[in-house]
N, C-alpha and C positions, 0 to 999 in steps of 0.2 A: 454129594454136596459136602458130606463130612470130609471125604478124601480131599476135595478140592481145598476145603478149608484148612485142611491138614497140610496140603502142599504150599497153600498160601502162607500158612503160619511157618512151615518149614522154609520156604523161600525167604520169609521176612527174617527167620533166625539166622539163616545163612548170610543175608545181607548185613544183618547186625554184626555177624561175626566178622564178615568181610571188611566192614567199617572199622571195627576195633583193630583188626589186624593192619589195616592201611595206617590207621593212627599210630599203632606200635611201630610199624615200619618208618613212618615219617620221623618218630621220635628218635628211633635208632640211627637213622640217616642223619639227623640233626646233630646227634652226639657224636657221630663218626666225623662229621664236617667241622664240628665246633667244639668238640670234646675237650680240648686244652684250654681254650678260652673260658669255658664254663668252669672247668676244674680250677683254674687260676682265679676266676671271679669268685667263686664259692670260697675258695681259701681265703681270698682277701677279705670276704665279708665275715666269715666266721672267725678267722685269724684276727682281722681288725678289731672285731668285737672283743675278743679275748685280750688282744693287745691294749685296748683302751682301758679295760678293767685293770690290766697289770700296771699300766702305766699311772693310772689314778691311785692304785695301792702303793706304788713305789714313791709316788709324789708325796702322798701322805706320810709314808715312812720317812722320806727325807726331811719334810718339814718338822716333824717330830724330833728328828735327830738333831736339826739345827737349832731348834727351840731349847733342847736339853743342853747343847753345847754353849749357847748363848746364856742361859740361866746360870750354868756352872761358871762361866767367865764373870759374870755379874757378881756373883756370890764370892768368888775368890778376889775381885777387885775390892769388895767391901772389907774382906778380912785382911787384906794386905796392909792398908792403912799406912802408906808412906814407906814401908819397909823395902827391901830389895825387890825391885819390880821386874827382874830378868825373867823369872819364871812366868810372871803374869803376862808380860809382853809376849812371850813364847806361845802362851795358851791363846791369847787374842789373835796372834797370827795364825794359828792352827785353825781357828774358826773361820777366818777369812779364806783360808786355802781350802779347807774340806767342805765349806758350804758356800762357795763363791757365788752361786745363782740364787742364794736365799736372800729375802729381805732382812734376815737376822745378822747376815754378813755385813750389811750396811750400818746397822746398829752397833754391832761389835767393832766395826772399823771406826766410828765416831768415838767410842769409848776408849779404843786402843790409841788413837791419836791424842786424846787428852792425857792418858797415862805417860805416853812418850814425851808430850809437851811438858808435863810437870816433872818428868825425870831429866829435863834440859836435854833431851835428844830431839831438838827442833827439826833438825833435817829429816829424821825418820817420821815425825808427825807430819811434815809436809809431804812426804812420799806416800804416807798411808792416806791422806786427804785427796791427793791428786789421783790415787788409785780409785777412790770412791767417786770422785767427780767424773770419772769416765763411764760410769754406769748411768743408764737411764732411769732416773727416779725423780719425777717431778716434786713429790711430797718433801723429800729429805735434800734436794739439790740446794735450796737457799741456805739451810743450816750448814751444809758442807762448804759452800763458798764463803759464808761469813767467818767460819772458823779458819779456812784456808787463808783468808785475807789477814786475820789476826796473827796467824803463824808467820805470814810474810813480814808484817810489821815488826814482830819480834826478832827478825833478822835483818832489821834496817833497809826493808824493802817495801817502804810504805807506798811508793808510786805504783809498784806492781799490784799491791793490795787494792788500791784505788781503781785501778784498771780492771781488776777482777770483779769489783763490786758495781762497775759501770755496765755489766752485761744486762741485756733485756730478757730477764727471766721473771717467772711469777713468784715475787717474793712473799706474797700473802701473809701469813702470820709473823713473818720474820723481817717485816719492813722496818720496824723500829730498831732492831738489831743491826740491820744494815746501815741505817743512818748513824747509829751510834759508833759503829766500827768505823765509818768514814770520818766521823769527827774525831775519833783517836788517832787515825792515820793523819789527818791534816794537822791536828795539833803536833804530832811527831815531826811533821815538816815545817812547823812554825807558821802555818797559815791559819793564824787565830780567828780572824773574822769568818772565814769559810768553816772553821771547826765549830764555832759557835752556832752558825746557821744550820749545820748538820745536827748538832745536838738539839736544837729547837725542833727540827723536824722529827727527831727521835721522840722528843716529848709529845709531839702533837699526835703520833701514831702509836704511842706506847699504851699498854694496859695500865690500870690503876696501880698495880703493885710496882711498876717500873718507873712511874713518873718521878717520884721523889728524888732518886739518885741522879736521874738525867737532868732534872731541874737545877740541881746543885752544880752540875758541870756547866750548864748555860749561865747561871749566876757568877760562877768563878770566872769564867771568861769575860762576862760583862763587866765585873768589877776590875779585872786585870786590865781591861781596855779603858775603862774610865781612869784608873791610877795612871796608866801610861799616857793618857791624853793630858792628864793633870800635870804630869812631870814635864812633859814637852812644853806645856805653856809656861811652866816656871823656868825652863832654860831660855825661852825665847824673851819673855818679859821680865825686866828686872824688878826686883822687889822695892817696896817703898823706902827701905833703909838705904838700899844701893843708890836709889835715886837721890835721896836727901844728901847722902855722902858725896856724890858727884857734884851736886849743886853747891854744897859747902866749899868744895875743893875750888870751884870755879870762883867763889866769892874771895877765897884766900889769894887766888891769883889776882 
């Protein structure tokens, strides 16, 4: 019995050994048939994991560099204070070039366009703003379009500016700015009634801090309209003195 048990145990051990060997053989066979696939997949998983971490680290480093460059540009703009802006403009252009995929590039571009505009380089300001408008940024797009419309107006291209502002975009917090700019462009074209209406819409959508100046624009055009209407009536209807004089002349005849 003991021997039989031993044989049984031995047979069982052999069976277990055989099972393990079969499993090993299956594994080896699988690797022989699919080894390259597994190697590539494993490399992709491990490498991708490492690559993601590397990408995240690089992204953070790029963002920090863009932030530093934009901050330095802002500080330089504050210190320039109307002096020679050529170096400042070059610095802003460098931020746009070196960090073109960063949100800081959009902010730097807006400031650069303002500096160019103030330096009377209107065409350069337009080019900068058009470059920014080609980027997909729903948050800053309204501000970019408003400033571009103003730059067009400064070049006597008010109609182009109005066309730009007629685009169907989410103006959000820039709605009042849009209407005010439309009013300025319409005023430039001599379309006073439309300008006054645009200014009124700007008042209606403005924050408390903006309403006073906008209301003055509405009132100025309203007064001008009334004065113009009064002058027209004076031209059409003779004054009482003129009427008396003409009657007297008739009596003399």
